[in-house]
Structure formats: structure tokens, C-alpha cells
DONU-339040 format. One record per residue (C-alpha): residue number from 0; residue in three letters; chain; x, y, z. Coordinates in steps of 0.2 Angstrom, whole numbers, plus 2048, in hexadecimal, padded with zeros to 3 digits. Last residue first. Layout:
PT domar lumza fise  c1  c2  c3
PT   NUM   Ala    A   X   Y   Z
...
//
This chain:
PT domar lumza fise  c1  c2  c3
PT   593   Glu    A 7F9 86C 890
PT   592   Cys    A 7FB 85B 888
PT   591   Pro    A 80C 859 883
PT   590   Asn    A 813 862 891
PT   589   Gln    A 826 85F 890
PT   588   Tyr    A 826 85E 87E
PT   587   Ser    A 819 86C 87A
PT   586   Ser    A 824 878 888
PT   585   Ile    A 834 874 87E
PT   584   Phe    A 82D 876 86D
PT   583   Asp    A 825 888 872
PT   582   Met    A 837 88C 879
PT   581   Ile    A 840 887 86A
PT   580   Asp    A 832 890 85E
PT   579   Leu    A 835 89F 868
PT   578   Ala    A 847 8A0 866
PT   577   Asn    A 847 8A2 854
PT   576   Gln    A 83F 89B 843
PT   575   Ser    A 834 8A5 83A
PT   574   Gly    A 823 8A4 831
PT   573   Asp    A 818 8A5 841
PT   572   Gly    A 814 894 842
PT   571   Asn    A 818 890 853
PT   570   Phe    A 826 881 850
PT   569   Asp    A 82D 889 842
PT   568   Ala    A 83A 87C 841
PT   567   Ser    A 830 871 836
PT   566   Asp    A 834 87F 829
PT   565   Ser    A 846 879 829
PT   564   Gly    A 854 886 82D
PT   563   Asp    A 860 878 82E
PT   562   Ile    A 866 87D 840
PT   561   Tyr    A 852 87C 846
PT   560   Ala    A 84E 86C 83D
PT   559   Arg    A 85E 866 845
PT   558   Ile    A 859 86C 856
PT   557   Met    A 846 864 854
PT   556   Ala    A 84D 854 84F
PT   555   Ala    A 859 854 85D
PT   554   Val    A 84C 858 86A
PT   553   Asp    A 83F 84B 860
PT   552   Tyr    A 84E 83E 863
PT   551   Phe    A 84F 841 875
PT   550   Thr    A 83F 83A 87A
PT   549   Phe    A 82B 83D 876
PT   548   Ala    A 823 82F 872
PT   547   Gly    A 816 82C 865
PT   546   Asp    A 822 825 856
PT   545   Gln    A 820 836 84D
PT   544   Thr    A 832 838 84E
PT   543   Phe    A 82F 84C 84F
PT   542   Asp    A 822 848 85D
PT   541   Ala    A 822 85B 861
PT   540   Pro    A 812 85E 857
PT   539   His    A 80A 84F 85D
PT   538   Tyr    A 805 842 84F
PT   537   Ala    A 7F4 83E 848
PT   536   Tyr    A 7F3 830 83A
PT   535   Val    A 7E8 832 82C
PT   534   Thr    A 7E1 822 823
PT   533   Met    A 7DC 823 811
PT   532   Gln    A 7CC 81C 80A
PT   531   Gln    A 7CE 820 7F5
PT   530   Asp    A 7C3 827 7E7
PT   529   Ile    A 7CA 838 7E8
PT   528   Ala    A 7DE 83D 7EA
PT   527   Pro    A 7E2 84A 7F7
PT   526   Asn    A 7E4 85C 7F0
PT   525   Glu    A 7EC 865 7FF
PT   524   Ile    A 7EC 85C 812
PT   523   Thr    A 7EA 867 821
PT   522   Thr    A 7ED 864 831
PT   521   Val    A 7E7 86F 840
PT   520   Ser    A 7EA 86F 853
PT   519   Gly    A 7DE 874 860
PT   518   Asp    A 7E0 864 86A
PT   517   Ala    A 7CF 85C 863
PT   516   Trp    A 7D6 85C 850
PT   515   Glu    A 7D0 868 844
PT   514   Phe    A 7D5 85D 835
PT   513   Arg    A 7D5 867 823
PT   512   Val    A 7D1 85D 813
PT   511   Ser    A 7D7 868 802
PT   510   Asp    A 7D2 86C 7F2
PT   509   Ile    A 7C9 85C 7EE
PT   508   Glu    A 7CB 857 7DB
PT   507   Thr    A 7C0 84C 7D0
PT   506   Met    A 7B0 855 7D3
PT   505   Ile    A 7A2 84C 7CB
PT   504   Glu    A 79A 847 7D9
PT   503   Thr    A 7A6 84B 7EA
PT   502   Gly    A 79F 840 7F9
PT   501   Phe    A 7A8 841 808
PT   500   His    A 7A9 834 814
PT   499   Val    A 7B2 835 825
PT   498   Thr    A 7B4 822 82C
PT   497   Leu    A 7AC 81F 83E
PT   496   Glu    A 7A0 812 838
PT   495   Ser    A 790 814 842
PT   494   Gln    A 78B 813 852
PT   493   Gly    A 77D 80A 85C
PT   492   Leu    A 76D 80C 867
PT   491   Tyr    A 764 81A 85D
PT   490   Ser    A 770 824 851
PT   489   Ser    A 781 827 84F
PT   488   Ala    A 78B 828 85E
PT   487   Gly    A 79D 82B 861
PT   486   Asp    A 7A0 83C 858
PT   485   Ile    A 7AC 83F 849
PT   484   Val    A 7A7 84E 843
PT   483   Arg    A 7A5 853 82F
PT   482   Leu    A 7A3 863 825
PT   481   His    A 7A4 867 813
PT   480   Glu    A 7AB 878 80F
PT   479   Arg    A 7A7 880 800
PT   478   Gly    A 7AB 885 7EC
PT   477   Ala    A 7AA 873 7E6
PT   476   Tyr    A 7B7 86D 7F1
PT   475   Thr    A 7BD 871 802
PT   474   Ala    A 7BC 862 80F
PT   473   Ile    A 7BC 866 822
PT   472   Val    A 7BF 859 82E
PT   471   Arg    A 7B9 85B 841
PT   470   Thr    A 7C2 850 84E
PT   469   Gly    A 7B9 84C 85F
PT   468   Tyr    A 7BC 83A 85E
PT   467   Gly    A 7CB 836 852
PT   466   Met    A 7CB 824 856
PT   465   Pro    A 7D4 825 867
PT   464   Ala    A 7D3 836 86F
PT   463   Leu    A 7E1 841 86C
PT   462   Cys    A 7EE 848 878
PT   461   Pro    A 7F9 839 878
PT   460   His    A 7FB 839 865
PT   459   Leu    A 801 828 85D
PT   458   Asp    A 7F0 820 85E
PT   457   Thr    A 7E8 82F 854
PT   456   Asn    A 7E3 825 845
PT   455   Leu    A 7D5 82D 83A
PT   454   Asp    A 7CC 824 82C
PT   453   Ile    A 7C8 82E 81D
PT   452   Arg    A 7BC 82D 80E
PT   451   Leu    A 7BC 836 7FF
PT   450   Tyr    A 7AF 834 7F0
PT   449   His    A 7AC 835 7DF
PT   448   Ser    A 79C 82F 7D5
PT   447   Phe    A 79B 834 7C3
PT   446   Pro    A 791 82A 7B5
PT   445   Arg    A 780 82B 7BB
PT   444   Gly    A 774 81C 7B8
PT   443   Ala    A 76E 816 7C9
PT   442   Glu    A 778 806 7CA
PT   441   Asp    A 789 80C 7CE
PT   440   Leu    A 781 813 7DD
PT   439   Asp    A 77E 803 7E4
PT   438   Asn    A 77D 805 7F8
PT   437   Arg    A 77C 7F5 7FF
PT   436   Tyr    A 76C 7F4 80E
PT   435   Leu    A 770 7E8 81D
PT   434   Arg    A 760 7E2 825
PT   433   Phe    A 75F 7D9 835
PT   432   Pro    A 74F 7CD 835
PT   431   Gly    A 73F 7D2 83F
PT   430   Gly    A 73A 7D5 84F
PT   429   Asn    A 73F 7E7 852
PT   428   Asp    A 749 7E8 842
PT   427   Val    A 75A 7EF 842
PT   426   Phe    A 762 7F7 833
PT   425   Ala    A 772 7F8 82A
PT   424   Leu    A 775 804 81D
PT   423   Asp    A 783 806 80F
PT   422   Leu    A 78D 816 80D
PT   421   Asp    A 796 818 7FB
PT   420   Gly    A 7A9 815 7F7
PT   419   Asp    A 7AA 802 7F2
PT   418   Arg    A 7B1 7FC 803
PT   417   Asp    A 7A4 7EE 804
PT   416   Tyr    A 79E 7F3 816
PT   415   Asp    A 79E 806 814
PT   414   Leu    A 794 80A 823
PT   413   Gln    A 784 812 829
PT   412   Val    A 77A 80E 839
PT   411   Leu    A 767 80B 83E
PT   410   Gly    A 760 805 84C
PT   409   Arg    A 74B 803 850
PT   408   Gly    A 741 7FF 840
PT   407   Asp    A 730 7F5 841
PT   406   Ile    A 731 7F4 82F
PT   405   His    A 72A 7FA 81F
PT   404   Phe    A 734 7FE 810
PT   403   Ser    A 738 80E 808
PT   402   Leu    A 74B 80C 805
PT   401   Gly    A 74C 805 7F4
PT   400   Thr    A 754 817 7F1
PT   399   Asn    A 746 81D 7E4
PT   398   Phe    A 737 81A 7F1
PT   397   Ser    A 742 823 800
PT   396   Thr    A 742 833 7F4
PT   395   Asp    A 73C 83F 802
PT   394   Asn    A 742 851 7FE
PT   393   Phe    A 74F 85B 80A
PT   392   Asn    A 754 86D 80B
PT   391   Gly    A 765 870 813
PT   390   Asn    A 76B 879 806
PT   389   Gly    A 772 86C 7F9
PT   388   Asp    A 762 864 7F6
PT   387   Asn    A 764 858 803
PT   386   Asn    A 75B 846 7FF
PT   385   Trp    A 751 840 80D
PT   384   Tyr    A 74E 82D 80F
PT   383   Arg    A 740 826 819
PT   382   Thr    A 73C 815 820
PT   381   Pro    A 72C 812 81E
PT   380   Glu    A 71B 815 828
PT   379   Asn    A 70E 80A 826
PT   378   Pro    A 70E 7FF 835
PT   377   Trp    A 70A 80B 843
PT   376   Gln    A 702 801 851
PT   375   Pro    A 711 7F5 851
PT   374   Trp    A 71D 804 851
PT   373   Gly    A 729 809 845
PT   372   Asn    A 737 816 83E
PT   371   Thr    A 746 815 834
PT   370   Ala    A 750 827 82F
PT   369   Val    A 75B 82B 821
PT   368   Ile    A 762 83B 81F
PT   367   Asp    A 76D 844 811
PT   366   Val    A 77E 84F 812
PT   365   Asp    A 782 856 803
PT   364   Gly    A 792 853 7F6
PT   363   Asp    A 78A 849 7EA
PT   362   Asn    A 790 839 7F0
PT   361   Asn    A 77E 831 7EF
PT   360   Tyr    A 77F 82C 802
PT   359   Asp    A 786 83B 809
PT   358   Gly    A 782 83A 81A
PT   357   Ser    A 776 83A 829
PT   356   Val    A 770 82C 833
PT   355   Val    A 760 82A 83D
PT   354   Gly    A 759 81B 848
PT   353   Trp    A 747 81D 84F
PT   352   Gly    A 738 827 849
PT   351   Trp    A 726 823 84A
PT   350   Gly    A 71F 82A 83C
PT   349   Asn    A 72D 836 832
PT   348   Asp    A 725 848 830
PT   347   Ser    A 731 856 833
PT   346   Val    A 73D 854 824
PT   345   Gly    A 73A 860 818
PT   344   Arg    A 744 86F 81A
PT   343   Val    A 736 879 821
PT   342   Gln    A 730 86E 82B
PT   341   Ala    A 740 869 833
PT   340   Gln    A 746 87B 836
PT   339   Asp    A 748 87A 849
PT   338   Leu    A 755 88A 84E
PT   337   Phe    A 764 887 857
PT   336   Val    A 770 892 861
PT   335   Pro    A 780 88C 868
PT   334   Asn    A 787 893 878
PT   333   Gly    A 797 89C 879
PT   332   Ala    A 78F 8AA 884
PT   331   Glu    A 790 8B6 876
PT   330   Ser    A 786 8AA 86D
PT   329   Ile    A 78A 89E 860
PT   328   Ser    A 780 89E 84E
PT   327   Met    A 773 896 845
PT   326   Gly    A 775 883 847
PT   325   Met    A 765 87B 840
PT   324   Tyr    A 75B 870 84B
PT   323   Leu    A 752 865 842
PT   322   Thr    A 745 85D 84B
PT   321   Asn    A 738 84F 847
PT   320   Tyr    A 726 851 84B
PT   319   Tyr    A 71B 853 85A
PT   318   Asn    A 70E 860 858
PT   317   Ala    A 702 855 865
PT   316   Ser    A 6F5 854 857
PT   315   Ser    A 703 851 849
PT   314   Val    A 709 842 852
PT   313   His    A 71B 83E 84B
PT   312   Ile    A 725 835 857
PT   311   Asn    A 736 83C 857
PT   310   Thr    A 744 83B 84D
PT   309   Met    A 753 847 850
PT   308   Phe    A 75D 852 846
PT   307   Trp    A 76A 85E 84D
PT   306   Asp    A 775 86B 842
PT   305   Leu    A 787 86E 842
PT   304   Met    A 78D 87E 83C
PT   303   Gly    A 79A 881 82C
PT   302   Asp    A 78C 888 822
PT   301   Gly    A 78A 879 818
PT   300   Asn    A 777 877 81A
PT   299   Phe    A 777 866 822
PT   298   Asp    A 785 866 82C
PT   297   Asn    A 785 857 837
PT   296   Leu    A 77D 84F 848
PT   295   Thr    A 773 840 848
PT   294   Ser    A 764 83B 854
PT   293   Gly    A 75A 82D 858
PT   292   Met    A 74B 82D 864
PT   291   Gly    A 744 83E 869
PT   290   Asn    A 732 83E 86F
PT   289   Asn    A 72F 851 875
PT   288   Asp    A 739 85C 868
PT   287   Asn    A 736 86E 866
PT   286   Thr    A 741 875 873
PT   285   Ile    A 753 876 870
PT   284   Asn    A 754 889 86C
PT   283   Ala    A 767 88A 872
PT   282   Thr    A 763 894 882
PT   281   Glu    A 756 888 886
PT   280   Thr    A 761 878 886
PT   279   Glu    A 770 881 88E
PT   278   Asp    A 772 874 89E
PT   277   Arg    A 783 878 8A3
PT   276   Phe    A 791 86A 8A2
PT   275   Ser    A 79F 866 8AE
PT   274   Ile    A 7B2 860 8AD
PT   273   Arg    A 7BE 861 8BB
PT   272   Gly    A 7CF 867 8B8
PT   271   His    A 7D1 86E 8C9
PT   270   Gln    A 7D1 881 8C3
PT   269   Asp    A 7C0 87B 8BA
PT   268   Pro    A 7C1 870 8AA
PT   267   Gly    A 7B6 876 89B
PT   266   Asn    A 7A5 87B 89E
PT   265   Asn    A 79E 86D 892
PT   264   Val    A 78C 873 88B
PT   263   Tyr    A 77E 868 890
PT   262   Leu    A 771 867 882
PT   261   Arg    A 763 85D 886
PT   260   Ser    A 753 855 87C
PT   259   Thr    A 741 85A 881
PT   258   Ala    A 738 84F 88C
PT   257   Phe    A 72F 840 888
PT   256   Asp    A 73D 837 881
PT   255   Cys    A 74D 840 880
PT   254   Thr    A 75D 841 875
PT   253   Leu    A 76B 847 880
PT   252   Leu    A 779 852 878
PT   251   Leu    A 788 855 882
PT   250   Asp    A 795 860 87E
PT   249   Pro    A 7A7 85E 879
PT   248   Tyr    A 7B5 86A 87D
PT   247   Arg    A 7BD 871 86D
PT   246   Asp    A 7B5 882 86F
PT   245   Gly    A 7AB 882 861
PT   244   Thr    A 79B 882 869
PT   243   Val    A 793 871 862
PT   242   Asp    A 7A1 866 868
PT   241   Val    A 79A 855 869
PT   240   Ile    A 795 847 875
PT   239   Lys    A 787 840 86F
PT   238   Pro    A 77A 836 879
PT   237   Thr    A 76B 82E 870
PT   236   Phe    A 75C 826 87B
PT   235   Gly    A 75C 830 88B
PT   234   Arg    A 74A 82F 896
PT   233   Leu    A 74E 83E 8A1
PT   232   Ala    A 74E 83C 8B4
PT   231   Phe    A 762 838 8B7
PT   230   Pro    A 768 849 8B1
PT   229   Pro    A 75C 855 8BA
PT   228   Glu    A 767 85F 8BD
PT   227   Pro    A 777 865 8B5
PT   226   Leu    A 785 857 8B3
PT   225   Ala    A 796 857 8B8
PT   224   Glu    A 795 855 8CB
PT   223   Asp    A 788 848 8CC
PT   222   Ser    A 78D 83F 8BC
PT   221   Ile    A 79F 83D 8C0
PT   220   Asn    A 79F 828 8BF
PT   219   Thr    A 7B2 824 8BF
PT   218   Phe    A 7B9 81A 8B1
PT   217   Tyr    A 7C7 80E 8AD
PT   216   Gly    A 7CD 80D 89D
PT   215   Asn    A 7DE 811 8A0
PT   214   Gly    A 7DE 826 89D
PT   213   Asp    A 7D3 827 8AC
PT   212   Asn    A 7C2 828 8A2
PT   211   Glu    A 7B4 832 8A9
PT   210   Phe    A 7A2 82A 8A9
PT   209   Leu    A 791 834 8A6
PT   208   Arg    A 782 82B 8AB
PT   207   Asn    A 770 82C 8A7
PT   206   Gly    A 765 822 8B3
PT   205   Asp    A 769 812 8BB
PT   204   Ala    A 768 815 8CE
PT   203   Gly    A 766 827 8D4
PT   202   Pro    A 757 82B 8CD
PT   201   Thr    A 751 81B 8C7
PT   200   Phe    A 74E 81C 8B4
PT   199   Gln    A 746 814 8A4
PT   198   Trp    A 74E 81D 895
PT   197   Thr    A 75F 81A 898
PT   196   Ala    A 770 823 891
PT   195   Ala    A 781 81F 894
PT   194   Phe    A 78E 82C 892
PT   193   Leu    A 7A2 826 890
PT   192   Asp    A 7B2 82E 891
PT   191   Leu    A 7C0 82B 885
PT   190   Asp    A 7D2 82F 886
PT   189   Gly    A 7DD 83D 880
PT   188   Asp    A 7DB 849 88F
PT   187   Leu    A 7CE 854 886
PT   186   Asp    A 7C2 855 895
PT   185   Ile    A 7B4 84E 88C
PT   184   Asp    A 7BC 842 881
PT   183   Gly    A 7AE 839 879
PT   182   Phe    A 7A4 828 879
PT   181   Ala    A 792 827 877
PT   180   Ala    A 783 81B 87F
PT   179   Gly    A 771 816 87A
PT   178   Lys    A 762 810 883
PT   177   Gly    A 767 806 891
PT   176   Ala    A 757 804 899
PT   175   Val    A 748 7FC 894
PT   174   Ile    A 745 7F1 8A3
PT   173   Thr    A 752 7F3 8AF
PT   172   Met    A 766 7F7 8B0
PT   171   Val    A 773 7F1 8BA
PT   170   Arg    A 783 7FC 8B7
PT   169   Asn    A 793 7F5 8B4
PT   168   Val    A 79E 804 8AF
PT   167   Gly    A 7AB 806 8BB
PT   166   Arg    A 7BB 7FC 8B2
PT   165   Gln    A 7B9 7EC 8BD
PT   164   Glu    A 7A7 7EA 8BB
PT   163   Ala    A 7A7 7ED 8A8
PT   162   Glu    A 7B6 7E2 8A4
PT   161   Glu    A 7AF 7D6 897
PT   160   Ser    A 7BF 7CE 88E
PT   159   Phe    A 7BE 7CF 87A
PT   158   Thr    A 7C7 7C3 86E
PT   157   Trp    A 7D0 7C3 85F
PT   156   Asn    A 7DA 7B2 858
PT   155   Gly    A 7E9 7B4 84F
PT   154   Met    A 7F1 7A5 857
PT   153   Ala    A 7FE 7AE 862
PT   152   Asp    A 7EE 7B8 868
PT   151   Pro    A 7E5 7C6 85E
PT   150   Gly    A 7E0 7D6 867
PT   149   Gln    A 7DA 7D6 879
PT   148   Asn    A 7CA 7E2 874
PT   147   Ile    A 7C1 7E7 885
PT   146   Tyr    A 7B1 7E3 885
PT   145   Leu    A 7A7 7EE 892
PT   144   Leu    A 796 7E8 896
PT   143   Ala    A 787 7F0 89E
PT   142   His    A 77C 7E5 8AA
PT   141   Gly    A 76B 7DF 8AA
PT   140   Pro    A 76E 7D0 8A1
PT   139   Gln    A 77D 7C5 8A7
PT   138   Ala    A 775 7B4 8A3
PT   137   Gln    A 762 7B5 89F
PT   136   Gln    A 753 7BC 8A9
PT   135   Asp    A 759 7BF 8BB
PT   134   Ala    A 760 7D1 8B8
PT   133   Pro    A 74E 7D6 8B1
PT   132   Gly    A 756 7DE 8A8
PT   131   Phe    A 75E 7E9 89B
PT   130   Ser    A 770 7E9 892
PT   129   Gln    A 77A 7F6 88B
PT   128   Val    A 78B 7F2 882
PT   127   Tyr    A 79C 7FA 881
PT   126   Leu    A 7A8 7F3 874
PT   125   Asp    A 7BA 7F7 874
PT   124   Pro    A 7C5 7FB 864
PT   123   Leu    A 7D6 7F7 865
PT   122   Gly    A 7E4 805 864
PT   121   Asp    A 7EA 802 877
PT   120   Asn    A 7E1 813 87D
PT   119   Asn    A 7D8 80B 88A
PT   118   Val    A 7C7 80E 885
PT   117   Asp    A 7C9 80C 872
PT   116   Gly    A 7B7 810 86D
PT   115   Val    A 7A7 808 867
PT   114   Ala    A 794 80B 86E
PT   113   Ser    A 787 7FF 871
PT   112   Gly    A 775 801 876
PT   111   Gln    A 769 7F3 87A
PT   110   Gly    A 76E 7E0 87F
PT   109   Met    A 763 7D5 887
PT   108   His    A 76E 7C5 88C
PT   107   Leu    A 775 7B6 883
PT   106   Arg    A 786 7BB 882
PT   105   Asp    A 790 7B6 871
PT   104   Ile    A 79D 7C1 878
PT   103   Gly    A 7AD 7B5 879
PT   102   Trp    A 7B7 7BD 868
PT   101   Ser    A 7B5 7A9 861
PT   100   Ala    A 7A2 7A9 866
PT    99   Ala    A 79E 7BB 85E
PT    98   Gln    A 7A7 7B5 84E
PT    97   Asp    A 798 7B7 843
PT    96   Glu    A 79E 7B8 831
PT    95   Phe    A 79C 7C5 825
PT    94   Thr    A 79C 7C7 811
PT    93   Gly    A 79F 7D4 805
PT    92   Asp    A 7B0 7CD 800
PT    91   Gln    A 7BB 7D6 80F
PT    90   Gln    A 7B5 7C8 81C
PT    89   Asn    A 7AD 7D4 827
PT    88   Ile    A 7AB 7CE 83A
PT    87   Phe    A 799 7CD 83F
PT    86   Leu    A 798 7CC 851
PT    85   Met    A 788 7C5 859
PT    84   Asp    A 780 7C6 86A
PT    83   Pro    A 779 7B5 86D
PT    82   Val    A 765 7B2 868
PT    81   Ser    A 755 7B6 870
PT    80   Gly    A 75D 7BF 87F
PT    79   Leu    A 75E 7D0 875
PT    78   Gly    A 76A 7C9 867
PT    77   Pro    A 777 7D7 867
PT    76   Ile    A 77E 7DD 856
PT    75   Tyr    A 791 7E2 855
PT    74   Leu    A 795 7E4 842
PT    73   Asp    A 7A6 7E6 83A
PT    72   Pro    A 7AD 7F4 82F
PT    71   Trp    A 7BD 7EF 825
PT    70   Gly    A 7CF 7F6 829
PT    69   Asp    A 7D6 7E6 82F
PT    68   Ile    A 7D5 7EE 841
PT    67   Asn    A 7CD 7DE 848
PT    66   Phe    A 7BF 7E9 850
PT    65   Asp    A 7BD 7F4 842
PT    64   Gly    A 7AC 7FC 84A
PT    63   Val    A 79B 7FD 845
PT    62   Ser    A 78B 7FC 852
PT    61   Val    A 77B 7F5 851
PT    60   Gly    A 76B 7F7 85B
PT    59   Gly    A 761 7EE 868
PT    58   Thr    A 74F 7EA 868
PT    57   Met    A 745 7EE 875
PT    56   Val    A 737 7FA 870
PT    55   Asp    A 72A 7EF 874
PT    54   His    A 71E 7E0 86B
PT    53   Gln    A 717 7DC 87D
PT    52   Gly    A 718 7D1 88C
PT    51   Thr    A 729 7D9 891
PT    50   Tyr    A 735 7CA 892
PT    49   Gln    A 72D 7BD 886
PT    48   Glu    A 726 7CB 87A
PT    47   Ile    A 73A 7CE 875
PT    46   Pro    A 737 7C4 868
PT    45   Val    A 748 7C9 860
PT    44   Thr    A 74A 7C0 84F
PT    43   Ile    A 75C 7C3 847
PT    42   Ala    A 75C 7BE 835
PT    41   Asn    A 76D 7B6 830
PT    40   Ile    A 77B 7C2 828
PT    39   Glu    A 783 7B9 81A
PT    38   Ala    A 788 7C9 812
PT    37   Ile    A 780 7C3 801
PT    36   Thr    A 771 7BD 809
PT    35   Asn    A 76F 7CC 814
PT    34   Val    A 772 7D7 804
PT    33   Leu    A 762 7E2 805
PT    32   Ser    A 764 7EE 7F6
PT    31   Phe    A 767 801 7F7
PT    30   His    A 766 80E 7E8
PT    29   Pro    A 76B 81E 7E9
PT    28   Asp    A 763 82E 7E5
PT    27   Val    A 769 83C 7D8
PT    26   Ala    A 774 82E 7D2
PT    25   Leu    A 787 82D 7D3
PT    24   Thr    A 793 821 7CB
PT    23   Ser    A 79E 815 7D5
PT    22   Gly    A 7B2 817 7DB
PT    21   Thr    A 7BD 808 7DD
PT    20   Ile    A 7C9 80A 7EB
PT    19   Ala    A 7DA 80F 7EC
PT    18   Cys    A 7E1 80D 7FE
PT    17   Leu    A 7ED 81C 800
PT    16   Ser    A 7F2 81C 811
PT    15   Val    A 7F8 82D 819
PT    14   Leu    A 803 832 826
PT    13   Ala    A 7FD 842 82E
PT    12   Leu    A 807 84D 838
PT    11   Pro    A 801 856 847
PT    10   Thr    A 801 869 846
PT     9   Asn    A 80F 877 847
PT     8   Leu    A 813 875 835
PT     7   Arg    A 80B 868 82A
PT     6   Thr    A 813 858 822
PT     5   Ile    A 80A 84C 819
PT     4   Arg    A 812 83A 816
PT     3   Thr    A 80C 830 808
PT     2   Gln    A 80A 81E 808
PT     1   Pro    A 808 810 7F9
PT     0   Met    A 800 7FF 801
//
């Protein structure tokens, strides 16, 4: 695999692995094909009536992660007690193989929400799984699970080790608890913290919880001191840990049922380094939703601000609709200001909404929306595909895409499972088979479809959270900027692939891609090749040798660059090389994460 080293002054350096991928042709609407048999994913039936006495909303979600770090996305699907949990490992030929038993996670329990993140900073994706009770129903139900990736043994066999209790996240949960989780670096210390949401709550027991990582994958519950009241008495579904204020510190967005969803703004560290949040829901104009389920964050109108879309139960008599909170501005107090424009932009009516994702499914450069829905009493509401017109206005073109099917939908994630440069979709049906839909842009009839896909690797940067969490990626082409953000939850009860995806339509060149890392540094790559999937590695500016450590060799390299008059010796980026660069380098070398 050819490699190109990209060097920029006073920024993390980037190592770009160029993997040529065959492009596909573009259509105004993509076309999705059900490929469960092709992908060898068996139907999953979850007869939850045996636990609840009714056909209810208990089906778990699905999460995507490259668990064996071979560059191909895998699928984790909880079996919900009727069948063991499944771990479908991508075979790189369009098929998957369930290896849950060999990995040690074929647990029979009532699995719900899940999230993927490297919690112990060893470069391997771990898996957090929520499970609901009753506690005596099956083996290990009613407990949260934290699967630590052990990597391959001497024979090349991969395994997980369940360590929730010893690592501080073993929560006991009751019926319909455990409704979503998200990883994120709330204190910008280079490790992944965790927010675990729940729908059914007992104040002080199993409500919404925020866990702080100590840097080694061990957690402390900081909910009482860090979260505003009332954090526990909310029926939370889909949390997100994303910076929406622009100060780099990730904020907390919680989609809520039977209440207005919440925006908790990160105050940053106090004088003792402790993180806390303030409730800015009202000041941000988050007021119109009442039955929030799934949510997705993206820049739908291309103005550089994140917008927040949530599925809701559509009851016109009660004025319940989906909400699309468009980011309008940042106030003088540092709070975001949103305006609900779901109705005027064409995405208000969804039925009984659940999972939702957003991405460029037709590679035309604009971010579209897909939402699934369902309820036994509402059998006629199809899955929705909303095509973005380029200005953040949407048209329902579901019928053209092959997605206008009727299921009792719940979880929904996106991934490029076959690595052909377009986004595929995976659905969880409540009581029905799991559905994997392949995006077939090449069958839709237009001659051009170009793209760029980017994976982020921050393993060698000690101050950045693993997997690029919190990074803003801005690609400039077609006369404007296209924003993507790496966040740790995608939808209802699950997590999509973290790969950044840009569709470029007929554009065969991208002017630049800018990476705004969570530590405030910036890397810019000029004119990257299109129709490829690339990996960008982040390095600390003081790590001249790019080995992830700070040693005498970095000092020697800086001195040599200074003597030679190299551009890399301009450490502070002021255009000249002088004693200030040496002083800044020494400070950064000695205190790399301050």
C-alpha cells in the first residue's frame, strides 16, 4: 500500500495511507438493495412478549466497529434474550461471519444500547453494552457490560473480556432501561468518557449517568457533581457528546421522551480541573420536541454550524412532530442558538420515529437523512429517505430509493460494508429480521459519482481521544466547505461507522481537507486524491520522530531543524525561526497536554 507523509507546521503531522477504491456512478436518488442472504446475516427474531407481555419497544440496536482492525467494518447486534448476542466479522468479500462465540460475547441477555470506543487507549476498539432486567430472567441480564478487546492471541484468535464491574460501569437496570450510550472526551485529557442514558429511571439508582475515565479505562460516576438537575428524572434515549459551542469542550445533547430534549453546555475545567455542565436548553431554543427518540447531528445547509435532527412521535392533534434544530449563531454568552425548521424544510412528518442517520447517500455533496419508524398500532408508516436539495431543504424520495418498506423499525446505522465508496444502511426490526441494505449507486443511471472517505487514527497523540472523537473535518470543494464531526453515537441504541464520508458528485478534485483536532491544532491536506479511503494519523507537534513518545531524539531533531533553518523549526508558526520557537517547543515537550 503506497503511503504519503504530509507535514504541516505547528500541527499534528499526518500519515496518509492511500487505498484505491473503485468509484461508483451517481444518481439523483441512490438505490438500496436488501442483501441479508448475500451478506450471510441470519434473520434475528426477538419475541420480547415473553418478557413484557406485549409487543413493545425493547429490541436492541446495532453498532459498527472495526473490532479486528483489518480496515473493514464489523457489526455487533444484541440478541435480546431470544438468541445470544451476535458479532458479525466482515469477510472482505461482501459477507459476514458470526464469531460472537469465539470472541466470548455470545451472551444470552436482554441487550439494548451499545457504543464502541477504545476505553483503555491500547489502540483496540472496546464495546459497551446496556442490558435491562429483570435481573433473574437470564444469565447476566440487567447489567451493563464492558467488553475489553484483548487483541489476537498467539494463534491469531481475537477475544473480548467482560470487565464492567471492575472498571466501574456495572449498572443494574430495570425493564426498559439502558436506552443509548455515547463516548466522548469531556475534559480533553485524551481518553474516552462515557454517558449512559436510560428510559425508565429510579432517581439515585439507575438513571442517566456520566462516567469519567481515569486514562486507563477505569471509570468514576461524576453525575451528581457534573450534571445539572434533574439529570436522573429524564427518560433519555440518544445521548451525544459533541462540541456545539466552538470552544472545543464537548457538550452533552440528550434526546428525551415525554419531555423536551436537553442541551448541557460544558463549562470546561474549574480551578481544580473538574468538569461540569450547565443547562442551556431554553436559551438555545430547544423547546419544540416532546417524544424524542433518535437523533443525528450534521451541517445540513452548509453554513458551518451543526444542526440537530430528532425523530418524534408524529401526533398532529398534540402538535408532535420531528424537530430539525438549525444552528443559527453562538450567543455572547457562548451558547448556541437553534431554530426548529422541521416543517418548513420538509422533515417534520415521520410517523412513530426511531433510528435516524444522516450522510451523503447519493454522493452529490449534500447531507441527506434516513429515518425508520414503527409501532404495532401504526403499521402503515414506511421508512423515510429525505434528499437534501443542497440548501438544507428536503424532499421525501423514499419510493425511488427502495427504502419505502414497512417494518417495526428501531435501530439504524450507516456504514460502507463493501468498501465501494457509498454508504450502506443496517436496520433493526422490532420482532422481525435484521436488514442490511447495500447502496447501489452504479445501478441508478448517472455517469459520475466521486467520493473521499477518511479514517482518523490518534493512537500516537497522547492528548487526543482515541479514534478521532471530537475532531472536526472540513473538506473544501465545489466552492464551499463541507463539515463533518466525529461523535460517539449515531442513532437510537447504536453507533454508525466513524469513517468520514464526502461525496463530490462530478468534482474530480478536492481543494483541501482541514482537520481541527480536539487539542486546538489544525492539519491541512492539499488536493487529496478522490475515490479512495485514506487514514490520517495525528501526531503531537513536539513529537518530531512521530513515535508517540517524547524523548531526547525529538529534542535533537528540533535542534537540527533549527540549525538547518528548516520550516519545521518555526514551532509557533509566526513565519520566522528564533528563540521563541525553542521556548515554545520546550514547553510543549515538557507539558504536552497543557
